[in-house]
C-alpha positions in Angstrom: 9.9 -3.6 14.7 7.4 -0.9 15.5 6.2 0.1 19.0 2.6 1.3 19.5 1.9 2.5 23.0 -1.4 1.7 24.7 -3.7 3.9 26.8 -1.9 6.9 28.3 1.6 5.7 27.5 4.2 7.7 25.5 7.4 6.3 23.9 10.4 8.7 24.2 14.0 8.6 23.1 16.8 10.5 25.0 18.3 13.4 23.2 22.1 13.2 22.7 24.2 15.1 25.2 25.9 18.2 24.1 29.6 17.7 23.3 30.4 21.4 23.8 29.5 23.8 26.5 28.1 27.2 25.7 31.5 28.7 26.2 33.1 26.4 23.6 34.8 23.8 25.9 34.6 20.4 24.3 33.5 17.7 26.9 34.8 14.1 27.0 32.2 11.3 27.0 32.8 10.8 30.8 32.2 14.5 31.6 28.9 14.7 29.6 25.8 14.7 31.8 23.0 12.4 30.9 20.4 14.7 29.3 17.0 15.0 30.9 15.3 16.0 27.6 13.6 13.3 25.5 11.9 13.4 22.1 8.4 11.9 21.8 8.5 9.1 19.3 4.9 7.7 19.6 1.8 8.7 21.7 -0.9 6.3 22.9 -4.6 7.0 22.2 -5.5 8.1 25.8 -9.0 7.0 27.0 -10.1 5.7 30.3 -7.3 5.2 32.8 -8.3 4.1 36.4 -11.8 5.3 35.7 -10.7 8.8 34.6 -10.8 10.2 31.1 -7.2 10.9 29.9 -6.7 13.4 27.0 -3.3 13.2 25.4 -1.5 16.6 25.5 1.9 15.6 24.0 2.4 14.8 20.4 5.0 13.1 18.3 8.1 15.3 17.8 7.7 17.2 21.1 10.7 17.5 23.4 9.8 16.7 27.0 11.3 16.3 30.4 10.3 13.3 32.5 10.8 12.3 36.1 14.3 11.0 36.7 13.4 7.4 37.5 10.1 7.1 35.6 9.4 4.8 32.8 10.5 1.4 31.5 13.6 1.2 29.3 13.3 -1.0 26.2 15.8 -1.8 23.4 14.4 -2.4 19.9 16.7 -2.9 16.8 19.7 -1.5 18.8 17.9 1.6 19.7 17.0 2.5 23.3 13.6 3.9 24.2 11.7 4.7 27.4 8.0 4.0 27.8 6.4 6.5 30.3 2.9 7.4 31.3 1.8 11.0 30.2 1.5 11.8 33.9 5.3 11.1 34.3 6.1 13.9 31.8 6.9 17.1 33.8 7.1 19.6 31.0 7.2 20.2 27.3 10.4 22.0 26.1 9.4 24.9 23.9 
């Protein structure tokens, strides 16, 4: 099944947590923090949102940081995605 976001919505997928720290310590699954970085999977077309023109800035493949409790979680074909508004994206990771 394919998801196509509407309007100013963006579909993102959480990036896997690191299993090792920078100093080389291997973390157990319980010790790993939930990452706040997501990969952009699909981007909506933008357009008029609440009477204002929205130009999409993010693009497919970007790594972004979103608000902690933003978006709607969906599960498609055993994969978990989050659908957020572009305005919920705080930064593009460069």
